[in-house]
N, C-alpha and C positions, 0 to 999 in steps of 0.2 A: 492294766487296761486303761485306767484313768490317766496314767502318765502318757500313754500313746495318744489318747484323745486330746490331751492338753498340747502335746507336740503337734498334732495335726491342726488343732485350732490355732496354735502360734504360727505355724506355716501359712495357714489361710489368712490370718490377720496380717502377716508380713507381706504376703502376696497382694492383698487388698491395699495395704499402705503403699506399696511400690506402684500399683496401678493408679492410685489416687494422685501420687506425686507426678506420674507421667501425664495424667489427665490435666493436672494443674499446669504443668509446663506447656502442654498443647493448648490449653485455654489461654495462657499468657501469650503464646506465639500467635494464636488466632486473633487476640485483641490487638496485638501490635500490627498485624497485617490489615485488620479492619480500619485501624486508625490511619495507617499509611494510605489505604485506598480512599478514605474519606478526604484526606488532604489532597490527594491527586484529583479526586472528583471536584473539589472546590476550585483547584487550580484550573482544571478544564472548563468549569463553569465560568470562571473569571475571564479566561481566554475567549470563550464563546461570546460573552457579553461585549468584550473589547472588539472582537471581530465584527459583531453586529453593528456597533457604533461606527467602526471604520467604514463599513459598507454603506451605512446611511450617509456619512459625511461624503463618501465618494460619489454617491448618487446625487447629492446636492451640488457637488462640484461639477459633475457632468451636466446637470441641468443648467447651471450658470454658464458653463462653456458653450453649450448649445445656444443659449440666449445671446451670448456675446457674439458668437459666430453668425447668428442670424442677423443681428443688428449691424455688424460690420459688413456683411454681404449686402444688406439694403443700402447702407451708406455708399459702398463701392459702386453699386449699380446706379444710384442717384448721381454720383460724381461723374461717371462715364456718360450718363444721359445728358447732364448739363454741359460737359466738355464737348460732346459730339454736336449739340445744338449751338454751342458757342462757336465752334469751328465752322459749322454751316452758315451761321449768321455772319461771321467775319468774311467768309467767302462770298456770300450774297452781297454784303455791304461793299466789298472791294469792287465787284463787277457792277 
C-alpha cells in the first residue's frame, strides 16, 4: 500500500513538475510578447509625436503661404491701380 501511495505521489509530483515547466514556458512567451508590444507602442508613440510636429510645421507653412499670397495680391492690385491711372494720365496729357 505504501508503495502504491509513493507511486501515486511520484506521478503527481511529475505531473506538477510538467505543468510548472509548461507554465514557465508560457510565462517566458508572454514576457517576450509583452516586450515586443512595449517596443511597438514606443515606436507608435514616436511616430505620433513626429506626425504632430509635421502637422504643426505644415500649419505654419500654410499660414506663411496665406500671408505671402495676401501681400502679393495687394501688391498686384496696387500695381494695376497705378498702371491704370498712369495710362489715363498719359491719355489726358496727350489730349
